[in-house]
N, C-alpha and C positions, 0 to 999 in steps of 0.2 A: 504494500500500500504506500503510495507516494506521499501521503499527508498524514500518516499515522502519528498520533500524539500532537497534531497541530490544532490550533484554535483559530477559526476564521469568522470574521464578521462581514456580511454581505449586505450592502445598502441597496434598496430597490429589489429586494429578493422576491417580492411577490410578482414581479414582472417576468416576462419570458426569458430574458437574458440572465437576470439574477437567479431565477429558478434553475436554469440550466447549470449555472456555475455551482449553485448550492448542491444540486444532485451529484455533480461530478466530484466536488470536494468531499461530500459525505461518503461517496462510493470509495474514495481513496483513503478513507479512515479519519478524516478531520472531524472535529466537533464544530458544528456550524451554528452561528447565531443569525437568524433571518431578521433583518431590520427593514421596516417600511412603514408607510402611513396607513395601509388598509389591512386590518386584521384578518378579514376573510381570505384575502389573497395569500397572506403569509401562512395561515392555517392550512390552506389547500396544499401548498408546497411542503410544509412540515409533515402533514399526514402521509404524503407520498414517500418522503424520505424515511419516515419511521417504518412504513410498511415494508421497506427494503432493508431494514436493519440498521439504518443510519442514526447517528447521534445528532439531534437538532433541537434547538429552542427558537422561539421567536419573540420579538418585542416591537411595539409600535414606536417608531422613531421618526422625527422630522429631521432629515439630513441637512436641512438648511438652517437649523436652529442650533446654536452653539451649546446651550445648556443640555438639550436633548441628546446631542451626539456625545458630549462628554460623560453624561450620566450613563448612557448605554455602554460605552467602552469601559468606564470605571467598574461598572457592575460585572461585566464579562471577566475582567482581570481579577476582581475580588473573588469571584466564584471559581474560575479555572486556574488562576495563578499567573496567566500570561495571555498575550494575544500575538499570533504569528502572521496572520494574513488579514488585510483590510482591502475590500474590493467594492468600489462605488460605481453603480450602474444606474443611478436614478435618472429620470428624464429632466430636461432643462427648461421645459415649457416654451419651446421655440415657436415663433410665428414666422412662417416662411412666405415672404413676399419680396418683390424687387426692392432694392434699396431706395429707389426714387419714390416709392409708394408707401413704405413702411413707416410707422410712427417711431419716434425716438425711444419711447418706452418699450415697444415690442422688439425693436432692434437690440436694445441693451439687455432685455430680460434673460435670454439664454447665456449671454456672456457673464452677467452678474451671478446667475444661479450656478453655472459651472465653476466659476472661480470660488464662490463661497463654499459650496458643498465639498469640493475636492480639497480645499484648504482645511476646512474644519475636520473632515473625517481623517485626513492624513495626519494632521497635527495630534488629534486625540489618540490615534494608535501609536504614533511615533514616540510620544512621551513615555509610553510604557516599553516600546521596543528598544529604545535607547538603553534602558536599564538592563535588559536581557542580552543586548549585543547582537540581535538578529531580528529579522522580520521582512515581510514583503508587502509592498503597497501596489495595488493594481488599479489602473484607470482603464476606461473603455471609451473608444471613439477614434481618436487619432487624427492628426492633421495631414499635412502634405501639400504639394503644390496644386493638386487637382481641385477644381471646384466647378460649379455650374450656376447659372443665373437663378435668381429667385429664392435663395436660401435665407435671406434676412441675416440675422446675426449668428445662425447656427454654426456654419463652417468656421466663422471667426472665433466662436467659443471653443471649438475643438482645437484650433491653432493655439489659442491662449492657454488651454489646458496642457498642451505639450511644453510650453514655456515654463509653466508651473511644475510640471513633472521633472524637467531638467534641473530646476532650482532645488527641488526637494532631494533629488538623487545626489546632487553635489554636496548638500549639507548633511544628508543622512548616511551616505556611503561610508564615511569613517567609523560609523557606529555599527556597521555590518548590515544595514538595512537597504534592501533593493527596491527600486521604484520603476515600474514599467507600464506601458500602455498596450492594450490589445486593440487592433483595428481591423475591420472587415470592409468589404465593398458593398455590404448590404446583405441582410439575411431574410429571405422570402417569408419565413415563418413569423417574423415579427411585424410584417406590414399589415396594418389593419384593413378590414374589409370596407373599402371605400371605393368610390367610382374611379379613383386613379390607380387602384391596386394592380389591376391587370397590366396597365401601361408600365408601372414601375418594375414589376416582376419581369416583364418581357425584356426590359432593358438591362437587367442585371447580368444575365448570362452572357450575352455577346461581349460584354466588357472584360470578361475573365480570360485568362490564358489556358485554364484547365478545363474549360467547358463545364464547369460546375460552380456552385456558390457554397459558401460556408453555411453549415447548419448550426442549430442551437447545440447539438451534441458536440460538434467540432469546437465551438466556443468553450464549452465546459471542459472538454478534454485538454485543450491547450492551456486554459487558465489553470487547471490543476497541475499541469506539468511545470509551467513557469513559476508557480507558487511553491514548487517542491525544491528540495535541496539538490536534486539532479540538475537544476538550472541555476545553481548558485553563482555562476560566472556572468550571468546576464543582468544588467541594470542600465538605467538611463537610456532606454531605447524603446522603440516600438516593436511589437511582435506582429508581423503582418500576416494575417490569415485571410486575405482577400482573394485567394486563388489567382492572383496576378491582375486583379482589376485595378489595384493601386500599385503602380510601379515605383519602387524606391529609386 
């Protein structure tokens, strides 16, 4: 088991990506704390993990609220004695419109949310990880030079998150803490049933080099690997699981 005796906190764990990571972490032996705002969604993921023999708990946490995040992490450490993995996959509340049409508030919202939540959750975990001399911080999204029209502040939020990841990696590396970002070219399973869904899905596959897209299972498996000690040499970088859709 890659994550045996590890303790992981996943924010946004009631969503599809967070749930996939939680299932993979538990499968690899980690004790997982599911954090999110909607108890029913967390309970659904927790029940599935327990039915497969995994160790899991859940807590209602607002990952944009400093007190809520700190209390969550402190409670985990008080109970388990340590925290080894922090993975934040919450949504940023982005409004996707052309820049000439979008309001200032809608443009800034995903940027502010991304910076706030990733800073708060990383800092809360890092304070404890520094004392133990090890730990892994995972972000999700990733930047890069590619973009497309009409995304509002969303792509800019991802790019800003990469700058934050580099800064954290530089400051936490001497303490044995690794900081990484997972990025995909889009996961069809996560696209909501809306009128644009067929169009979006149809355009994901041709952009890849492998003639396939990443699945939720792929995301969970890769996240479990990079969070494990087998990936102990990897930090301050993106882990590209886009099947070639995003060319480095």
